[in-house]
C-alpha positions in Angstrom: 97.7 84.5 75.3 98.8 87.9 76.6 102.0 88.3 78.5 102.3 90.2 81.8 105.3 92.5 82.4 106.1 93.0 86.1 108.5 95.7 87.3 110.0 94.9 90.7 110.6 91.6 92.4 109.7 92.6 95.9 106.8 91.0 97.8 104.1 92.5 95.6 105.9 91.8 92.3 106.9 88.3 93.3 103.4 87.5 94.5 101.9 88.6 91.2 104.5 86.8 89.1 103.9 83.5 91.0 100.1 83.7 90.8 100.1 84.4 87.1 102.8 81.9 86.1 101.2 79.0 88.1 98.1 79.6 86.1 99.8 79.3 82.7 100.3 83.0 82.0 103.7 84.1 80.7 105.5 86.7 82.8 108.5 88.9 82.2 109.8 89.9 85.7 112.1 93.0 85.6 114.3 93.5 88.7 117.3 95.9 88.9 119.1 93.7 91.5 121.9 92.6 91.6 123.1 95.3 89.2 121.6 98.1 91.4 120.2 98.2 94.9 118.2 100.7 96.9 119.8 102.3 100.0 117.8 99.9 102.2 118.5 96.5 100.5 121.5 94.3 101.2 120.7 91.0 99.3 120.2 90.0 95.7 117.1 87.8 96.3 113.5 88.5 95.6 111.0 89.4 98.2 113.6 90.8 100.6 112.5 91.9 104.0 114.6 94.9 104.9 113.3 96.1 108.3 112.0 93.1 110.4 111.6 89.4 110.3 108.1 89.6 111.7 105.0 89.5 109.6 102.9 90.4 112.6 100.4 88.2 114.3 99.2 85.0 112.7 95.9 84.8 114.7 93.2 84.9 112.1 90.4 85.3 114.6 91.9 88.1 116.8 94.2 90.1 114.6 93.5 92.0 111.3 96.8 91.2 109.8 96.3 87.5 110.8 93.0 87.6 109.0 94.6 89.0 105.9 97.3 86.4 105.9 94.6 83.6 106.1 92.7 85.2 103.2 95.9 85.2 101.2 96.6 81.5 102.1 93.2 80.6 100.7 93.9 82.4 97.5 97.3 80.6 97.0 99.8 83.2 98.2 103.5 82.6 97.6 104.4 85.0 100.5 102.5 82.8 102.9 104.0 79.6 101.5 107.5 81.1 102.1 106.6 82.4 105.5 105.2 79.1 106.7 108.3 77.2 105.3 110.8 79.5 106.9 109.1 80.6 110.2 111.1 80.8 113.4 109.6 80.7 117.0 108.0 84.0 118.0 104.9 83.3 120.0 101.8 84.3 118.2 103.7 86.3 115.6 104.7 85.0 112.2 108.5 85.6 112.2 110.7 84.2 109.5 114.4 83.7 108.7 114.8 86.6 106.4 117.5 85.0 104.2 115.7 81.7 103.9 112.4 83.5 103.2 113.9 85.5 100.3 115.7 82.4 99.0 112.5 80.4 99.0 110.7 83.0 96.9 113.6 83.4 94.5 114.0 79.7 93.9 110.2 79.2 93.4 110.1 81.9 90.8 113.3 80.9 89.0 112.0 77.3 88.7 108.8 78.3 86.8 109.3 77.8 83.1 107.0 80.6 82.0 108.7 83.4 83.9 111.4 85.3 82.1 113.7 87.2 84.6 115.3 90.3 83.3 118.0 91.9 85.5 118.0 95.5 84.6 116.7 98.8 85.9 113.4 100.0 84.4 113.8 103.7 83.6 110.2 104.3 82.6 106.8 102.6 82.7 106.1 100.5 79.6 102.7 101.5 78.5 100.6 98.6 77.2 98.4 99.1 74.2 94.8 99.2 75.2 93.8 96.5 72.7 97.3 94.8 72.7 98.6 91.5 74.1 100.4 92.7 77.1 99.6 93.8 80.7 102.0 95.7 83.0 102.2 95.7 86.8 104.4 98.4 88.4 105.4 97.0 91.8 108.6 98.9 92.6 108.1 99.5 96.4 108.7 102.4 98.7 112.2 103.1 97.4 111.5 103.3 93.6 114.7 104.4 91.7 114.8 108.0 90.7 114.3 107.7 86.9 111.3 105.4 87.2 109.9 107.5 90.1 110.0 110.6 87.9 108.2 108.8 85.1 105.5 107.5 87.5 105.0 111.0 88.8 104.6 112.3 85.2 102.2 109.5 84.4 100.0 110.0 87.5 99.9 113.8 87.2 102.5 114.6 89.8 100.6 112.9 92.7 103.6 111.1 94.0 104.6 111.2 97.7 108.1 110.6 98.9 107.5 110.0 102.6 104.9 108.5 104.8 104.2 110.5 107.9 101.0 109.4 109.6 99.4 109.5 113.0 98.0 106.6 115.1 94.4 105.4 114.5 92.3 104.1 117.4 89.0 102.2 117.5 86.1 104.6 118.3 84.6 102.4 120.9 87.8 102.2 122.9 87.8 106.0 123.6 86.7 106.8 127.1 84.0 109.3 126.4 83.5 110.0 130.1 86.9 111.9 129.8 86.1 113.5 126.4 83.6 115.6 124.6 82.5 116.2 121.0 82.6 119.5 119.1 84.5 121.7 116.7 86.5 124.8 117.6 84.3 127.9 118.3 81.2 125.7 117.9 81.7 125.7 114.1 81.0 122.6 112.0 78.8 119.6 112.9 80.6 118.4 116.0 82.6 115.6 114.3 85.7 115.8 116.4 86.2 114.0 119.7 88.2 116.2 122.1 90.5 114.6 124.7 91.2 117.3 127.3 94.2 117.4 129.7 94.8 119.2 132.9 98.1 121.2 133.4 99.6 118.2 135.2 98.5 115.7 132.7 99.8 117.8 129.8 103.3 118.2 131.2 103.5 114.5 132.1 102.5 113.7 128.6 105.2 116.0 127.1 107.9 114.7 129.4 107.2 111.1 128.5 106.9 112.0 124.8 110.4 113.5 124.9 111.8 110.5 126.9 110.2 107.8 124.7 112.3 105.5 122.4 112.3 106.4 118.7 112.4 104.1 115.7 115.5 104.1 113.6 115.6 106.3 110.4 118.0 106.1 107.6 119.8 109.4 106.8 118.0 109.7 103.4 114.7 109.3 105.3 115.5 112.0 107.8 116.1 114.6 105.2 112.8 113.9 103.3 110.5 113.2 106.2 111.4 116.0 108.5 111.2 118.6 105.7 107.7 117.4 104.8 106.0 116.7 108.1 107.3 117.3 111.6 106.9 114.5 114.2 105.1 115.5 117.4 108.1 114.6 119.5 110.3 116.9 117.5 107.8 119.8 117.9 107.7 119.1 121.7 111.5 119.3 121.9 111.3 123.0 121.0 109.8 123.8 124.3 107.4 122.3 126.8 104.6 124.6 125.8 105.0 124.3 122.0 102.3 121.7 121.6 99.9 123.6 123.8 100.1 126.5 121.3 100.1 124.2 118.3 98.9 120.6 117.9 97.2 120.4 121.3 96.0 124.0 121.5 92.6 124.3 123.4 91.6 127.6 121.8 87.9 127.6 120.8 87.1 124.3 122.7 85.1 124.1 125.8 84.0 121.1 127.8 80.4 120.3 129.0 81.2 122.4 132.1 81.9 125.4 129.9 85.6 125.5 130.9 88.4 125.5 128.4 90.9 122.7 129.1 94.7 123.3 129.5 95.4 121.3 126.4 93.3 119.1 124.0 94.1 116.3 121.6 91.5 116.1 118.9 90.4 112.9 117.2 89.0 113.0 113.7 87.0 110.3 111.8 89.2 108.1 109.7 86.3 106.3 108.0 82.8 107.5 107.1 81.3 104.8 109.4 83.0 106.4 112.4 84.5 103.1 113.5 88.0 104.6 113.6 89.6 107.9 114.6 92.9 109.6 113.8 94.9 111.4 116.4 95.1 114.8 114.7 98.6 116.2 114.2 100.3 113.3 116.0 102.6 112.1 113.2 105.3 110.3 115.2 108.5 108.3 114.9 108.2 106.6 118.3 108.4 102.8 118.5 105.0 101.2 118.5 105.0 100.1 122.2 106.1 103.6 123.1 103.2 105.2 121.2 100.7 103.1 123.1 102.4 103.9 126.4 102.7 107.7 125.9 99.4 108.4 124.2 97.6 106.3 126.8 98.6 108.9 129.4 95.8 111.1 127.9 92.8 110.2 130.1 90.4 109.6 127.2 92.9 107.2 125.6 93.9 105.3 128.6 92.3 102.1 127.3 92.5 103.0 123.6 92.9 100.2 121.0 95.4 101.1 118.3 94.3 99.9 114.9 97.3 101.5 113.2 100.4 103.1 114.8 102.0 106.2 113.5 104.8 105.7 111.0 107.5 107.9 109.5 109.7 106.6 106.8 110.5 106.9 103.1 107.5 105.6 101.2 106.9 106.4 97.6 103.2 106.2 96.9 100.8 107.6 94.4 97.5 109.4 95.0 95.7 106.1 94.2 92.1 107.2 94.6 92.7 109.7 91.8 94.3 107.4 89.3 93.5 103.7 90.2 90.4 101.6 89.9 89.4 99.2 92.6 91.2 96.3 90.9 94.5 98.2 91.0 94.3 99.1 87.3 95.2 102.6 86.0 92.1 104.6 85.1 93.6 105.9 81.9 94.8 102.5 80.7 93.1 99.4 82.2 96.0 97.1 81.1 98.4 99.0 83.4 98.3 98.0 87.1 100.1 99.2 90.2 100.8 97.0 93.3 102.6 97.1 96.6 103.3 100.1 98.9 103.3 102.4 95.9 99.5 102.1 95.9 99.1 103.3 99.5 98.9 100.0 101.4 101.1 99.9 104.5 103.1 96.9 105.6 104.8 93.8 104.2 101.7 91.6 104.2 99.4 94.3 102.8 101.9 94.9 100.0 102.1 91.3 99.1 98.3 91.1 99.2 98.0 93.9 96.6 100.2 92.1 94.2 98.2 88.9 94.7 94.9 90.8 94.0 96.2 92.7 91.0 97.4 89.4 89.5 94.1 87.7 90.3 92.1 90.4 88.5 94.4 90.2 85.5 94.2 86.4 85.4 90.4 86.5 85.6 90.4 88.7 82.5 93.0 86.8 80.5 91.5 83.4 81.3 87.9 84.6 80.6 86.7 84.0 84.1 84.0 86.2 85.7 85.6 89.2 87.4 85.7 88.7 91.1 85.0 91.5 93.5 86.1 91.3 97.1 83.9 93.6 99.1 84.6 95.4 102.4 83.5 92.5 104.5 86.9 91.0 103.6 90.3 92.4 104.4 91.4 92.1 100.8 88.3 94.0 99.7 88.7 96.7 102.4 92.2 97.4 101.2 91.0 97.6 97.6 88.3 100.1 98.7 90.9 102.1 100.6 93.1 102.7 97.5 90.2 103.6 95.2 87.9 105.7 97.4 88.3 109.5 97.0 89.5 111.2 100.2 90.8 114.7 100.9 94.1 113.5 102.5 95.0 110.1 101.3 97.4 108.2 103.6 98.8 104.7 103.4 96.7 102.1 105.4 97.4 98.7 106.9 95.0 95.9 107.7 92.7 96.7 110.7 89.3 95.7 111.7 88.1 99.3 111.5 88.1 99.3 107.7 85.8 96.3 107.5 82.0 96.7 107.0 80.5 96.5 110.6 78.5 93.5 111.5 74.7 93.7 111.2 74.4 92.8 114.9 76.4 94.8 117.4 78.7 92.5 119.5 80.1 94.4 122.5 82.8 91.9 123.4 85.8 92.7 121.3 87.2 89.2 121.0 83.8 87.8 119.9 83.3 90.7 117.5 86.7 90.2 115.9 86.1 86.4 115.6 82.7 87.1 113.9 84.3 89.6 111.5 87.0 87.1 110.6 84.7 84.1 110.2 82.5 86.2 107.8 85.5 87.4 105.8 87.0 83.9 105.4 83.7 82.4 104.3 83.4 85.0 101.5 87.0 84.5 100.4 86.6 80.7 100.3 83.5 81.2 98.2 85.5 83.3 95.7 88.3 80.7 95.6 85.7 78.0 94.8 84.6 80.1 91.8 88.2 79.8 90.5 88.3 76.1 91.2 85.0 75.6 89.6 86.5 76.9 86.3 89.0 74.1 86.5 91.9 76.6 86.9 
C-alpha cells in the first residue's frame, strides 16, 4: 500500500495524518519542531494555536464556521475531537485550553503505530513519482521556513505570496440600497459596483473614528512585509484627513441618482459571481474585528451590514492555488502531490484543518479504491474546495461564510431561517458522503 509523506504537523498536517493513519494507511510526518521554530511558535507540540484559543462560534445552524466544524465532526476530524475534549467556557464560541489542545493532538498521533514522526526541517518538496508508491502533502502553514518556501515558489511558478492583506466582505442583501447607488466611474462598464456615498460630515466622522480605532497586534516581521506590500486604510488616513477622499474613497466620476457627486464614496465590488457577497474596495485593514464593524458601519449604506469576513493583515504564505491546484488539493502537474492548510488560500484555523482533512480524504479514496467523493458548493467543505480551484483575477484567502455556498432554490428573507436551511442542506449532503465511506466497510 502506498505511503503518504506529510510536511508540517500544524492543524492541516495533523488532521491529514490522523485521517489516513486511522484508515490503515502508513504516514511519515515531517515536523521541524523542536529543532527549529517559526517566529510565532512557542511550544513543541503538534497543532499549536498561536494567536487565539477561540475556534469561533460552534452554532452549526447560525454561523458558517460552526457549520464547517459540524461537517468536520461528521467526517471524523481530529481537530474537532481535540477541541471538544479541551474546551473552556466561552458562551457560543468554541474556545479551548491551547496547551491541552496541542497535547491532545500530539498524543493521539504519537500513539498511532503506522505514523512515523521525523523531527527535521524539510528543505525542499519531495516530488512523488506519478506511478510510484508515495503521495506527498505539503502543509507547512503561513510561516513556512525560508528554504522550503523558496522551493515551493519555484515549483509553483513564483506564485507565492508572503502576506495576507484583505478587505472586509459583506452580504449583498445587508447593504442599505436606499443610501447607495450602482454604477461605474464615468458611466463606463456594466454598473457592477455598489457605491456608498458620504456627506462631508459623514466622511470626516468616519476618518476620525478610523484613526481612533483599536488595531490588531502585528509581529515586527509582519509589519515589514505587510506594509511594504499593501497599505492599510487606517495608515493611509493617518497621512491627512483628506487623503482617502483623493484616494480609496475618491468620488471622481461617480454621480448619484440626483446627478450630484458625493463628497466621498466607498465602492463595493462583487466577491462571487452570484453577487451574494461584496468586497469593500481598497479597505485592507488591521483594525480589530469589532472595530471594523463599528467604524465601517458609520457609512450610511453599511449601517446594518452583515460582515461575512473581516479584513486581515498578517504574514500568510500562500500559493496562487487556482493556477496550480485541482479541486481535491492535488497539484495539477503531479496529482500525487497535495497542498493543505493556509498555504492553499483558506483563512483561519478551522478552515486550515478542514483542508487537511479533505486532502487526506481524497487520497484515501484513491489508495483504498473507493469512489472519489466530490463535495459541491452546497457544503462548506465543497465551497472552500471551489474557492481554491476557481480561476480569479485577484486570488485572496477566504474563510467559511454563507456567501460562498450555492444559494437556496427558494428565497428565504429571514436571515436566521435562511442560514438554518443552508446548514441543514449542507449537513445532509455531508452525512450522505460519510455513509458512502461507511458502506465500504472503512
